[in-house]
C-alpha positions as a Markdown table, in Angstrom:
| # | Residue | x | y | z |
|---|---|---|---|---|
| 1 | Met | 4.3 | 16.6 | 3.3 |
| 2 | Gln | 7.5 | 14.4 | 4.3 |
| 3 | His | 6.2 | 11.4 | 6.0 |
| 4 | Pro | 7.6 | 10.4 | 9.3 |
| 5 | Asn | 8.0 | 6.9 | 8.6 |
| 6 | Arg | 11.5 | 5.1 | 8.7 |
| 7 | Ile | 12.0 | 3.4 | 5.1 |
| 8 | Leu | 13.9 | 0.1 | 6.1 |
| 9 | Lys | 16.7 | -0.2 | 3.8 |
| 10 | Asp | 18.8 | -2.9 | 5.6 |
| 11 | Phe | 17.4 | -5.5 | 3.2 |
| 12 | Lys | 19.8 | -8.3 | 4.4 |
| 13 | Arg | 18.0 | -8.0 | 7.8 |
| 14 | Leu | 14.6 | -8.5 | 6.2 |
| 15 | His | 14.8 | -12.1 | 5.9 |
| 16 | Leu | 15.7 | -12.4 | 9.8 |
| 17 | Leu | 12.7 | -10.2 | 10.7 |
| 18 | Tyr | 10.3 | -12.5 | 8.5 |
| 19 | Lys | 11.8 | -15.8 | 9.9 |
| 20 | Lys | 11.5 | -14.5 | 13.4 |
| 21 | Gly | 7.7 | -13.9 | 13.1 |
| 22 | Ala | 7.5 | -10.1 | 12.5 |
| 23 | Val | 4.2 | -9.0 | 11.6 |
| 24 | Phe | 3.9 | -6.9 | 8.3 |
| 25 | Thr | 0.9 | -5.1 | 6.6 |
| 26 | Ala | 1.1 | -4.8 | 2.7 |
| 27 | Phe | -1.0 | -2.0 | 1.8 |
| 28 | Asp | -2.0 | 0.1 | -1.3 |
| 29 | Thr | -3.9 | 3.3 | -2.0 |
| 30 | Glu | -5.7 | 4.5 | -5.1 |
| 31 | Thr | -6.2 | 8.3 | -5.0 |
| 32 | Ser | -8.1 | 11.0 | -6.9 |
| 33 | Ser | -4.6 | 12.6 | -8.1 |
| 34 | Leu | -1.1 | 12.2 | -7.8 |
| 35 | Ser | -0.6 | 14.8 | -5.1 |
| 36 | Pro | -2.1 | 14.7 | -1.6 |
| 37 | Ser | -2.5 | 18.7 | -1.6 |
| 38 | Asn | -5.0 | 18.4 | -4.2 |
| 39 | Gly | -6.4 | 14.9 | -4.0 |
| 40 | Arg | -8.0 | 12.3 | -1.5 |
| 41 | Ile | -7.6 | 8.4 | -0.9 |
| 42 | Ile | -10.3 | 6.8 | -2.8 |
| 43 | Glu | -9.4 | 3.1 | -1.8 |
| 44 | Ile | -7.2 | 1.5 | 0.8 |
| 45 | Gly | -6.4 | -2.2 | 0.6 |
| 46 | Ala | -4.4 | -4.1 | 2.9 |
| 47 | Val | -3.2 | -7.6 | 3.9 |
| 48 | Lys | -1.7 | -8.2 | 7.5 |
| 49 | Phe | 0.4 | -11.2 | 7.6 |
| 50 | Asp | 3.4 | -13.1 | 9.1 |
| 51 | Lys | 5.4 | -16.1 | 8.1 |
| 52 | Asn | 2.4 | -18.4 | 8.8 |
| 53 | Gly | 0.0 | -16.6 | 6.6 |
| 54 | Ile | -2.7 | -14.0 | 6.5 |
| 55 | Ile | -4.0 | -12.5 | 9.7 |
| 56 | Gln | -6.1 | -9.9 | 8.5 |
| 57 | Lys | -7.6 | -8.3 | 5.3 |
| 58 | Tyr | -8.9 | -4.7 | 4.7 |
| 59 | Gln | -10.6 | -3.4 | 1.5 |
| 60 | Gln | -12.5 | 0.0 | 1.6 |
| 61 | Leu | -13.6 | 2.7 | -1.0 |
| 62 | Phe | -14.1 | 6.1 | 0.1 |
| 63 | Asn | -16.1 | 9.0 | -1.1 |
| 64 | Pro | -13.7 | 11.7 | -1.7 |
| 65 | Gln | -16.2 | 14.5 | -2.1 |
| 66 | Leu | -15.0 | 15.5 | -5.4 |
| 67 | Pro | -15.5 | 14.1 | -8.8 |
| 68 | Leu | -12.8 | 11.8 | -10.3 |
| 69 | Ser | -11.4 | 12.6 | -13.6 |
| 70 | Pro | -12.0 | 10.1 | -16.4 |
| 71 | Asp | -8.1 | 9.3 | -16.3 |
| 72 | Ile | -8.4 | 8.1 | -12.7 |
| 73 | Glu | -11.6 | 6.3 | -13.7 |
| 74 | Asn | -9.8 | 4.5 | -16.4 |
| 75 | Leu | -6.9 | 3.7 | -14.6 |
| 76 | Thr | -8.5 | 2.2 | -11.3 |
| 77 | His | -11.9 | 1.3 | -12.7 |
| 78 | Ile | -13.3 | 3.0 | -9.5 |
| 79 | Thr | -16.2 | 5.1 | -10.8 |
| 80 | Asn | -17.9 | 8.2 | -9.2 |
| 81 | Gln | -21.1 | 6.2 | -9.0 |
| 82 | Met | -19.2 | 3.5 | -6.8 |
| 83 | Leu | -17.8 | 6.2 | -4.4 |
| 84 | Gln | -21.2 | 8.0 | -3.9 |
| 85 | Thr | -22.4 | 5.5 | -1.4 |
| 86 | Ser | -19.1 | 4.7 | 0.0 |
| 87 | Pro | -18.2 | 6.2 | 3.4 |
| 88 | Lys | -16.0 | 9.2 | 3.9 |
| 89 | Ile | -12.3 | 8.3 | 5.0 |
| 90 | Glu | -12.9 | 10.2 | 8.2 |
| 91 | Glu | -15.3 | 7.4 | 9.1 |
| 92 | Cys | -12.8 | 4.6 | 8.5 |
| 93 | Leu | -9.3 | 5.6 | 8.9 |
| 94 | Pro | -8.9 | 5.1 | 12.7 |
| 95 | Gln | -9.9 | 1.4 | 12.1 |
| 96 | Phe | -7.3 | 1.0 | 9.4 |
| 97 | Leu | -4.7 | 2.8 | 11.7 |
| 98 | Gln | -5.6 | 0.3 | 14.5 |
| 99 | Met | -5.0 | -2.5 | 11.9 |
| 100 | Ile | -1.5 | -1.5 | 11.0 |
| 101 | Lys | -0.6 | -0.6 | 14.5 |
| 102 | Gly | 2.7 | -2.5 | 15.5 |
| 103 | Thr | 3.4 | -3.7 | 12.2 |
| 104 | Ile | 5.8 | -3.1 | 9.5 |
| 105 | Leu | 4.1 | -1.7 | 6.5 |
| 106 | Ile | 5.1 | -2.7 | 3.1 |
| 107 | Ala | 4.2 | -0.8 | -0.3 |
| 108 | His | 5.4 | -0.5 | -3.8 |
| 109 | Asn | 6.8 | 3.1 | -4.1 |
| 110 | Ala | 6.0 | 3.4 | -0.5 |
| 111 | Gln | 6.5 | 7.2 | -0.3 |
| 112 | Phe | 3.5 | 7.8 | -2.6 |
| 113 | Asp | 1.0 | 5.7 | -0.4 |
| 114 | Leu | 2.6 | 7.1 | 2.9 |
| 115 | Asn | 2.4 | 10.8 | 1.8 |
| 116 | Phe | -1.4 | 10.4 | 1.2 |
| 117 | Leu | -1.9 | 8.3 | 4.5 |
| 118 | Asn | -0.2 | 10.8 | 6.5 |
| 119 | Phe | -1.7 | 13.7 | 4.9 |
| 120 | Glu | -5.3 | 12.3 | 5.4 |
| 121 | Cys | -4.0 | 11.7 | 9.1 |
| 122 | Glu | -3.1 | 15.2 | 9.6 |
| 123 | Asn | -6.3 | 16.6 | 8.0 |
| 124 | Met | -8.1 | 14.7 | 10.8 |
| 125 | Asn | -5.8 | 15.6 | 13.5 |
| 126 | Leu | -4.8 | 11.9 | 14.0 |
| 127 | Lys | -1.3 | 11.0 | 14.6 |
| 128 | Ala | 0.5 | 10.2 | 11.5 |
| 129 | Ser | 1.7 | 6.5 | 10.9 |
| 130 | Lys | 5.1 | 6.1 | 12.0 |
| 131 | Asn | 5.5 | 2.4 | 11.1 |
| 132 | Pro | 8.8 | 1.4 | 9.8 |
| 133 | Thr | 8.2 | 0.6 | 6.2 |
| 134 | Ile | 9.6 | -1.6 | 3.3 |
| 135 | Asp | 9.5 | -0.2 | -0.1 |
| 136 | Thr | 9.3 | -3.2 | -2.6 |
| 137 | Leu | 10.4 | -1.1 | -5.3 |
| 138 | Gln | 13.8 | -0.3 | -3.7 |
| 139 | Tyr | 13.7 | -3.9 | -2.3 |
| 140 | Ser | 13.5 | -5.4 | -5.9 |
| 141 | Tyr | 16.2 | -3.1 | -7.2 |
| 142 | Phe | 18.4 | -4.4 | -4.4 |
| 143 | Lys | 17.6 | -8.2 | -5.0 |
| 144 | Leu | 17.1 | -7.9 | -9.0 |
| 145 | Pro | 19.6 | -5.2 | -9.9 |
| 146 | Lys | 20.0 | -6.7 | -13.5 |
| 147 | Leu | 16.0 | -6.7 | -14.2 |
| 148 | Glu | 15.1 | -4.2 | -16.8 |
| 149 | Lys | 11.9 | -3.0 | -15.0 |
| 150 | His | 10.6 | -2.9 | -11.5 |
| 151 | Lys | 7.0 | -1.8 | -11.8 |
| 152 | Leu | 4.7 | -3.8 | -9.7 |
| 153 | Asp | 2.8 | -5.4 | -12.8 |
| 154 | Phe | 5.9 | -6.1 | -14.4 |
| 155 | Leu | 7.3 | -8.0 | -11.4 |
| 156 | Ala | 4.2 | -9.9 | -10.7 |
| 157 | Asp | 4.3 | -11.1 | -14.4 |
| 158 | Tyr | 8.0 | -12.1 | -14.0 |
| 159 | Phe | 7.3 | -14.0 | -10.8 |
| 160 | Lys | 3.9 | -15.4 | -12.1 |
| 161 | Ile | 2.0 | -13.8 | -9.1 |
| 162 | Asn | -1.8 | -13.6 | -9.8 |
| 163 | Lys | -2.2 | -9.8 | -9.7 |
| 164 | Gly | -6.0 | -9.8 | -9.7 |
| 165 | Ser | -7.1 | -6.2 | -11.0 |
| 166 | Ser | -4.3 | -3.9 | -11.2 |
| 167 | His | -4.8 | -0.5 | -9.7 |
| 168 | Arg | -7.3 | -1.9 | -7.2 |
| 169 | Ala | -6.0 | -1.3 | -3.8 |
| 170 | Phe | -6.6 | -4.7 | -2.4 |
| 171 | Asp | -5.4 | -6.6 | -5.3 |
| 172 | Asp | -2.0 | -4.5 | -5.6 |
| 173 | Ala | -1.5 | -4.9 | -1.8 |
| 174 | Asn | -2.1 | -8.8 | -1.9 |
| 175 | Thr | 0.5 | -8.6 | -5.1 |
| 176 | Cys | 3.0 | -6.6 | -3.1 |
| 177 | Met | 2.7 | -9.1 | -0.1 |
| 178 | Glu | 3.4 | -12.0 | -2.6 |
| 179 | Leu | 6.3 | -10.1 | -4.2 |
| 180 | Phe | 7.8 | -9.4 | -0.8 |
| 181 | Lys | 7.7 | -13.0 | 0.2 |
| 182 | Ile | 9.7 | -13.8 | -2.9 |
| 183 | Leu | 12.2 | -11.3 | -2.4 |
| 184 | Val | 12.9 | -12.1 | 1.3 |
| 185 | Thr | 13.7 | -15.6 | 0.2 |
| 186 | Ile | 15.9 | -15.1 | -2.9 |
């Protein structure tokens, strides 16, 4: 599924949007597979913010109603036991969509997260997110073309951002927000 979100590539304009007080939501998903056609979102983490600071935080695990592979458990440190008592995404996704309404989304490798988010919306007969989106992966290539790597973990280490637990949605969303705030000012 191709997502309907417009990826913002006018990187020179982002500084102006930020300075004028635009509201952003950095978000990340953890998923049960690499493809929305055979997997589900198991966690969403998000940080809504503007130039003055954090407005709202969101972190939720979801029961995908299918077992996680050992590879996913090892990568995310999210276990099948943790998800057994978690709500289904159908119970919480409308709340998340309300939170991001009217904001500019930010994600690292945004197409991956947007494809999963909009696939879940489609499965629930909800309107897909059409938020304009900034991909910090592309933004980092634009701002730091000579850097040898552009993975989120590498950039967090490069800029000395406290990344918390990598591959946990809220910590990755928070890292993405901090990365964006650095990139928009250099």
